[in-house]
Structure formats: C-alpha cells, structure tokens
TIRO-2110 file (N, C-alpha, C; in Angstrom, 1 decimal):
// TIRO-2110
57.3, -78.2, 35.3, N, 1, A
58.4, -77.2, 35.0, CA, 1, A
58.2, -76.8, 33.6, C, 1, A
58.1, -75.5, 33.3, N, 2, A
57.9, -75.0, 32.0, CA, 2, A
59.2, -75.1, 31.2, C, 2, A
59.1, -75.3, 29.9, N, 3, A
60.3, -75.4, 29.1, CA, 3, A
60.8, -74.0, 28.7, C, 3, A
62.1, -73.8, 28.7, N, 4, A
62.7, -72.6, 28.3, CA, 4, A
63.1, -72.7, 26.8, C, 4, A
63.5, -71.6, 26.2, N, 5, A
63.9, -71.7, 24.7, CA, 5, A
65.0, -72.7, 24.5, C, 5, A
65.0, -73.2, 23.3, N, 6, A
66.0, -74.2, 22.9, CA, 6, A
67.4, -73.6, 22.7, C, 6, A
68.4, -74.3, 23.0, N, 7, A
69.8, -73.8, 22.7, CA, 7, A
70.1, -74.0, 21.2, C, 7, A
71.3, -73.6, 20.8, N, 8, A
71.6, -73.8, 19.4, CA, 8, A
71.7, -75.2, 18.9, C, 8, A
71.9, -76.1, 19.9, N, 9, A
72.0, -77.6, 19.5, CA, 9, A
70.6, -78.3, 19.6, C, 9, A
69.6, -77.5, 19.9, N, 10, A
68.2, -78.0, 20.0, CA, 10, A
67.8, -78.5, 21.4, C, 10, A
68.7, -78.5, 22.3, N, 11, A
68.4, -78.9, 23.7, CA, 11, A
67.6, -77.8, 24.4, C, 11, A
66.7, -78.2, 25.2, N, 12, A
65.9, -77.2, 26.0, CA, 12, A
66.6, -77.0, 27.4, C, 12, A
66.6, -75.8, 27.8, N, 13, A
67.2, -75.4, 29.1, CA, 13, A
66.2, -75.8, 30.2, C, 13, A
66.6, -76.2, 31.3, N, 14, A
65.7, -76.6, 32.3, CA, 14, A
65.8, -75.8, 33.6, C, 14, A
66.6, -74.8, 33.6, N, 15, A
66.7, -74.0, 34.8, CA, 15, A
67.4, -72.6, 34.5, C, 15, A
67.8, -72.0, 35.6, N, 16, A
68.5, -70.7, 35.5, CA, 16, A
69.8, -70.9, 34.7, C, 16, A
70.0, -70.1, 33.6, N, 17, A
71.2, -70.3, 32.8, CA, 17, A
72.4, -69.4, 33.4, C, 17, A
72.1, -68.6, 34.4, N, 18, A
73.1, -67.8, 34.9, CA, 18, A
73.6, -68.4, 36.2, C, 18, A
74.9, -68.7, 36.3, N, 19, A
75.4, -69.2, 37.6, CA, 19, A
76.1, -68.1, 38.3, C, 19, A
76.0, -68.1, 39.6, N, 20, A
76.7, -67.2, 40.5, CA, 20, A
77.6, -68.0, 41.4, C, 20, A
78.7, -67.4, 41.7, N, 21, A
79.7, -68.0, 42.5, CA, 21, A
79.8, -67.4, 43.9, C, 21, A
80.0, -68.2, 44.9, N, 22, A
80.3, -67.7, 46.2, CA, 22, A
81.7, -67.2, 46.2, C, 22, A
82.0, -66.1, 46.8, N, 23, A
83.3, -65.4, 46.8, CA, 23, A
84.0, -65.7, 48.1, C, 23, A
85.2, -66.5, 48.0, N, 24, A
86.0, -66.7, 49.2, CA, 24, A
86.5, -65.4, 49.7, C, 24, A
86.4, -65.3, 51.0, N, 25, A
86.8, -64.0, 51.6, CA, 25, A
88.1, -64.1, 52.4, C, 25, A
88.8, -63.0, 52.3, N, 26, A
90.0, -62.9, 53.3, CA, 26, A
89.3, -62.4, 54.6, C, 26, A
89.9, -62.7, 55.7, N, 27, A
89.2, -62.3, 57.0, CA, 27, A
88.9, -60.9, 57.1, C, 27, A
89.8, -60.0, 56.5, N, 28, A
89.5, -58.5, 56.6, CA, 28, A
88.4, -58.0, 55.7, C, 28, A
87.9, -58.9, 54.8, N, 29, A
86.8, -58.6, 53.9, CA, 29, A
85.4, -58.9, 54.4, C, 29, A
85.4, -59.6, 55.6, N, 30, A
84.1, -60.0, 56.1, CA, 30, A
83.4, -58.8, 56.8, C, 30, A
82.1, -58.7, 56.6, N, 31, A
81.4, -57.6, 57.2, CA, 31, A
80.2, -58.0, 57.9, C, 31, A
79.8, -57.3, 58.9, N, 32, A
78.5, -57.6, 59.6, CA, 32, A
77.4, -57.5, 58.6, C, 32, A
76.4, -58.4, 58.7, N, 33, A
75.3, -58.4, 57.7, CA, 33, A
75.6, -59.3, 56.5, C, 33, A
76.8, -59.7, 56.2, N, 34, A
77.1, -60.6, 55.1, CA, 34, A
76.4, -62.0, 55.4, C, 34, A
75.9, -62.6, 54.3, N, 35, A
75.5, -64.0, 54.3, CA, 35, A
76.7, -64.8, 53.9, C, 35, A
77.1, -65.7, 54.7, N, 36, A
78.3, -66.5, 54.4, CA, 36, A
78.1, -68.0, 54.6, C, 36, A
79.0, -68.8, 54.1, N, 37, A
79.0, -70.2, 54.3, CA, 37, A
80.4, -70.7, 54.4, C, 37, A
80.6, -71.8, 55.1, N, 38, A
81.9, -72.3, 55.2, CA, 38, A
82.2, -73.2, 54.0, C, 38, A
83.3, -72.9, 53.3, N, 39, A
83.8, -73.6, 52.2, CA, 39, A
84.5, -74.9, 52.6, C, 39, A
85.4, -74.8, 53.5, N, 40, A
86.1, -75.9, 54.1, CA, 40, A
86.8, -75.5, 55.4, C, 40, A
87.1, -76.6, 56.2, N, 41, A
87.7, -76.4, 57.5, CA, 41, A
88.9, -77.3, 57.6, C, 41, A
89.8, -77.0, 58.5, N, 42, A
91.0, -77.8, 58.7, CA, 42, A
91.0, -78.2, 60.2, C, 42, A
91.7, -79.3, 60.5, N, 43, A
91.9, -79.8, 61.8, CA, 43, A
93.4, -80.3, 61.9, C, 43, A
94.0, -80.2, 63.0, N, 44, A
95.4, -80.7, 63.1, CA, 44, A
95.4, -81.9, 64.1, C, 44, A
96.1, -82.9, 63.7, N, 45, A
96.2, -84.1, 64.5, CA, 45, A
97.7, -84.4, 64.8, C, 45, A
98.0, -85.0, 65.9, N, 46, A
99.4, -85.5, 66.1, CA, 46, A
99.8, -86.5, 65.1, C, 46, A
101.0, -86.3, 64.6, N, 47, A
101.5, -87.2, 63.5, CA, 47, A
101.5, -88.6, 64.0, C, 47, A
101.5, -88.9, 65.3, N, 48, A
101.5, -90.3, 65.8, CA, 48, A
100.3, -91.0, 65.3, C, 48, A
99.3, -90.3, 64.9, N, 49, A
98.1, -91.0, 64.4, CA, 49, A
98.4, -91.8, 63.1, C, 49, A
99.4, -91.3, 62.4, N, 50, A
99.8, -92.0, 61.1, CA, 50, A
101.2, -92.6, 61.2, C, 50, A
102.0, -92.2, 62.1, N, 51, A
103.4, -92.7, 62.2, CA, 51, A
103.6, -93.1, 63.7, C, 51, A
104.2, -94.2, 63.9, N, 52, A
104.4, -94.7, 65.3, CA, 52, A
105.4, -94.0, 66.0, C, 52, A
106.3, -93.2, 65.4, N, 53, A
107.4, -92.5, 66.1, CA, 53, A
106.9, -91.1, 66.6, C, 53, A
106.9, -90.9, 67.9, N, 54, A
106.4, -89.7, 68.5, CA, 54, A
107.4, -88.5, 68.2, C, 54, A
107.0, -87.6, 67.4, N, 55, A
107.9, -86.5, 67.0, CA, 55, A
107.4, -85.1, 67.4, C, 55, A
106.1, -85.1, 67.9, N, 56, A
105.6, -83.8, 68.3, CA, 56, A
105.1, -83.0, 67.1, C, 56, A
105.2, -83.5, 65.9, N, 57, A
104.7, -82.8, 64.7, CA, 57, A
103.2, -83.1, 64.6, C, 57, A
102.6, -82.2, 63.8, N, 58, A
101.1, -82.4, 63.5, CA, 58, A
100.9, -82.5, 62.0, C, 58, A
99.8, -83.1, 61.7, N, 59, A
99.3, -83.2, 60.3, CA, 59, A
98.0, -82.4, 60.2, C, 59, A
97.9, -81.6, 59.2, N, 60, A
96.7, -80.8, 59.0, CA, 60, A
95.9, -81.5, 57.9, C, 60, A
94.6, -81.7, 58.3, N, 61, A
93.7, -82.4, 57.4, CA, 61, A
92.6, -81.3, 57.1, C, 61, A
92.3, -81.2, 55.8, N, 62, A
91.3, -80.2, 55.3, CA, 62, A
90.1, -81.1, 54.9, C, 62, A
88.9, -80.6, 55.2, N, 63, A
87.7, -81.3, 54.9, CA, 63, A
86.5, -80.3, 54.6, C, 63, A
85.5, -80.8, 53.8, N, 64, A
84.4, -80.0, 53.6, CA, 64, A
83.3, -80.3, 54.6, C, 64, A
82.8, -79.4, 55.4, N, 65, A
81.9, -79.7, 56.4, CA, 65, A
80.5, -80.2, 55.9, C, 65, A
79.9, -81.0, 56.7, N, 66, A
78.6, -81.5, 56.3, CA, 66, A
77.5, -80.5, 56.0, C, 66, A
77.6, -79.3, 56.7, N, 67, A
76.6, -78.3, 56.4, CA, 67, A
77.1, -77.2, 55.4, C, 67, A
78.0, -77.6, 54.5, N, 68, A
78.5, -76.7, 53.5, CA, 68, A
77.4, -76.1, 52.7, C, 68, A
77.4, -74.8, 52.5, N, 69, A
76.4, -74.1, 51.8, CA, 69, A
75.3, -73.6, 52.6, C, 69, A
75.2, -74.0, 53.9, N, 70, A
74.2, -73.5, 54.8, CA, 70, A
74.4, -71.9, 55.0, C, 70, A
73.5, -71.1, 54.6, N, 71, A
73.7, -69.7, 54.8, CA, 71, A
73.7, -69.3, 56.3, C, 71, A
74.6, -68.5, 56.6, N, 72, A
74.8, -67.9, 58.0, CA, 72, A
75.0, -66.4, 57.9, C, 72, A
74.3, -65.7, 58.8, N, 73, A
74.4, -64.2, 58.7, CA, 73, A
75.4, -63.8, 59.8, C, 73, A
76.4, -63.0, 59.3, N, 74, A
77.4, -62.4, 60.2, CA, 74, A
76.8, -61.4, 61.2, C, 74, A
77.0, -61.7, 62.5, N, 75, A
76.4, -60.8, 63.5, CA, 75, A
77.5, -59.9, 64.2, C, 75, A
78.7, -60.4, 64.3, N, 76, A
79.8, -59.7, 64.9, CA, 76, A
81.1, -60.2, 64.5, C, 76, A
82.1, -59.4, 64.6, N, 77, A
83.5, -59.8, 64.1, CA, 77, A
84.5, -59.3, 65.2, C, 77, A
85.4, -60.3, 65.6, N, 78, A
86.5, -59.9, 66.4, CA, 78, A
87.6, -60.9, 65.9, C, 78, A
88.3, -60.6, 64.8, N, 79, A
89.2, -61.5, 64.2, CA, 79, A
90.2, -62.1, 65.2, C, 79, A
90.4, -63.4, 65.1, N, 80, A
90.0, -64.3, 64.0, CA, 80, A
88.6, -64.9, 64.2, C, 80, A
87.8, -64.4, 65.0, N, 81, A
86.5, -65.0, 65.3, CA, 81, A
85.4, -64.2, 64.6, C, 81, A
84.4, -65.0, 64.1, N, 82, A
83.2, -64.4, 63.4, CA, 82, A
82.0, -65.1, 64.0, C, 82, A
81.1, -64.3, 64.6, N, 83, A
79.9, -64.8, 65.2, CA, 83, A
78.8, -64.8, 64.1, C, 83, A
78.2, -66.0, 63.8, N, 84, A
77.2, -66.1, 62.8, CA, 84, A
76.0, -66.7, 63.4, C, 84, A
74.9, -66.4, 62.7, N, 85, A
73.5, -67.0, 63.1, CA, 85, A
73.0, -67.8, 61.9, C, 85, A
72.5, -69.0, 62.2, N, 86, A
72.0, -69.8, 61.1, CA, 86, A
70.5, -69.6, 61.0, C, 86, A
69.8, -70.2, 60.0, N, 87, A
68.4, -70.0, 59.8, CA, 87, A
67.5, -70.4, 61.0, C, 87, A
68.0, -71.2, 61.9, N, 88, A
67.2, -71.6, 63.1, CA, 88, A
67.3, -70.6, 64.2, C, 88, A
68.2, -69.7, 64.1, N, 89, A
68.4, -68.7, 65.1, CA, 89, A
69.6, -69.0, 66.0, C, 89, A
70.2, -70.2, 65.8, N, 90, A
71.4, -70.6, 66.6, CA, 90, A
72.6, -69.7, 66.3, C, 90, A
73.4, -69.4, 67.3, N, 91, A
74.6, -68.7, 67.1, CA, 91, A
75.8, -69.6, 67.3, C, 91, A
76.9, -69.3, 66.5, N, 92, A
78.1, -70.0, 66.7, CA, 92, A
79.3, -69.1, 66.2, C, 92, A
80.4, -69.4, 66.7, N, 93, A
81.6, -68.7, 66.3, CA, 93, A
82.4, -69.5, 65.3, C, 93, A
82.9, -68.8, 64.2, N, 94, A
83.8, -69.5, 63.3, CA, 94, A
85.2, -68.9, 63.4, C, 94, A
86.1, -69.7, 63.5, N, 95, A
87.5, -69.3, 63.7, CA, 95, A
88.1, -69.3, 62.2, C, 95, A
88.4, -68.1, 61.7, N, 96, A
88.8, -68.1, 60.3, CA, 96, A
90.3, -68.5, 60.1, C, 96, A
91.0, -68.9, 61.2, N, 97, A
92.3, -69.4, 61.1, CA, 97, A
92.2, -70.9, 60.6, C, 97, A
91.1, -71.5, 60.8, N, 98, A
90.9, -72.9, 60.4, CA, 98, A
89.8, -73.2, 59.5, C, 98, A
89.0, -72.1, 59.2, N, 99, A
87.9, -72.2, 58.2, CA, 99, A
87.9, -71.2, 57.2, C, 99, A
87.7, -71.5, 56.0, N, 100, A
87.6, -70.6, 54.9, CA, 100, A
86.1, -70.3, 54.6, C, 100, A
85.7, -69.1, 54.7, N, 101, A
84.3, -68.7, 54.5, CA, 101, A
84.2, -68.0, 53.2, C, 101, A
83.0, -68.0, 52.6, N, 102, A
82.7, -67.3, 51.4, CA, 102, A
81.4, -66.5, 51.5, C, 102, A
81.4, -65.4, 50.9, N, 103, A
80.2, -64.5, 50.8, CA, 103, A
79.3, -65.1, 49.8, C, 103, A
78.0, -65.3, 50.2, N, 104, A
77.0, -65.9, 49.3, CA, 104, A
76.3, -64.7, 48.5, C, 104, A
76.0, -65.0, 47.3, N, 105, A
75.3, -64.1, 46.4, CA, 105, A
73.9, -63.9, 47.1, C, 105, A
73.4, -62.7, 47.2, N, 106, A
72.3, -62.3, 48.0, CA, 106, A
71.0, -63.0, 47.6, C, 106, A
70.7, -63.2, 46.3, N, 107, A
69.5, -63.9, 45.9, CA, 107, A
69.5, -65.3, 46.4, C, 107, A
70.6, -66.0, 46.2, N, 108, A
70.8, -67.4, 46.7, CA, 108, A
70.7, -67.4, 48.2, C, 108, A
71.4, -66.5, 48.9, N, 109, A
71.4, -66.6, 50.4, CA, 109, A
70.0, -66.4, 50.9, C, 109, A
69.2, -65.5, 50.4, N, 110, A
67.8, -65.3, 50.9, CA, 110, A
66.9, -66.5, 50.6, C, 110, A
67.1, -67.0, 49.4, N, 111, A
66.3, -68.2, 49.0, CA, 111, A
66.6, -69.4, 49.9, C, 111, A
67.9, -69.6, 50.1, N, 112, A
68.4, -70.8, 50.9, CA, 112, A
68.0, -70.6, 52.3, C, 112, A
68.1, -69.3, 52.9, N, 113, A
67.8, -69.0, 54.2, CA, 113, A
66.3, -69.4, 54.5, C, 113, A
65.5, -68.9, 53.6, N, 114, A
64.0, -69.1, 53.8, CA, 114, A
63.7, -70.6, 53.7, C, 114, A
64.3, -71.4, 52.7, N, 115, A
64.1, -72.8, 52.6, CA, 115, A
64.6, -73.6, 53.8, C, 115, A
65.7, -73.2, 54.3, N, 116, A
66.3, -74.0, 55.5, CA, 116, A
65.4, -73.7, 56.7, C, 116, A
65.0, -72.4, 56.9, N, 117, A
64.2, -72.0, 58.0, CA, 117, A
62.9, -72.8, 58.0, C, 117, A
62.2, -73.0, 56.8, N, 118, A
61.0, -73.7, 56.7, CA, 118, A
61.2, -75.2, 57.0, C, 118, A
62.3, -75.7, 56.5, N, 119, A
62.7, -77.1, 56.8, CA, 119, A
62.9, -77.4, 58.3, C, 119, A
63.6, -76.5, 59.0, N, 120, A
63.8, -76.6, 60.4, CA, 120, A
62.5, -76.5, 61.2, C, 120, A
61.6, -75.6, 60.7, N, 121, A
60.3, -75.5, 61.4, CA, 121, A
59.5, -76.8, 61.3, C, 121, A
59.5, -77.4, 60.1, N, 122, A
58.8, -78.6, 59.9, CA, 122, A
59.3, -79.8, 60.7, C, 122, A
60.7, -79.8, 60.8, N, 123, A
61.4, -80.8, 61.6, CA, 123, A
61.1, -80.7, 63.1, C, 123, A
61.0, -79.5, 63.5, N, 124, A
60.8, -79.2, 65.0, CA, 124, A
59.3, -79.5, 65.3, C, 124, A
58.4, -79.4, 64.4, N, 125, A
57.0, -79.7, 64.7, CA, 125, A
56.8, -81.2, 64.8, C, 125, A
57.6, -82.0, 64.1, N, 126, A
57.5, -83.4, 64.1, CA, 126, A
58.0, -84.0, 65.5, C, 126, A
58.9, -83.3, 66.2, N, 127, A
59.4, -83.7, 67.4, CA, 127, A
58.5, -83.7, 68.5, C, 127, A
END
C-alpha cells in the first residue's frame, strides 16, 4: 500500500480520506435502478415470550441483518414491497414496513457489487 501525504500531526493517511454515507430512504423516495442495502429490520413477537401473562400484546425487536451492506439493485416497486436483486442474481422482496433501506453511494455500490459477485462465483466453483 502506498503512503499518502502526512497530516498536520505527522501521521500518514492509509486510505480514502473522503467518507460517503448511505442515505436512509423514505419508501416514496425509492426508485427502480437504485442500489440499496438494508440498514435494519424489525420483527414482532407475542409479549408472552417475555411475560407469562397472555395479553395479546406484541413486542417489536429491531436488529441489524447479517447481510447488512450487501448491495441490492431495485428491480420493481409496489409499496410497501420492493423487489431487489443481489449480486448472485437472486431476487427477493423487502417489506419497507419492517425494514429501513438506504441508498448506497454509486461508487461504493458498484465496487461492492463486483466484489460480492466475484466472491459468490469463487464459492460456487468450490461446491
């Protein structure tokens, strides 16, 4: 790795100094062709899982999915559902009532898409 110029405190930079942020989207801001990723999802469970009294209430649990950051390309939209394709070519629907998605910055999305596609190809050859 080549060294970049030193900062004012004498430290050398080792990577891209410009950070880009994924932009959380409202459902109506999603567009076909966008590269998106799931930021977090929610599930509802009966409260009886935590409390022994059956009340009919639910508890909402929010979590970060294991494939967070995986770029997915929006193929079609029929709110609240968004059809996306991942780098392997697999299609799935995301329900935006229970998942928050973000638009990925294009340079990151294309780089990550290409890297994931190559990784999936290598993995499938091993099988």
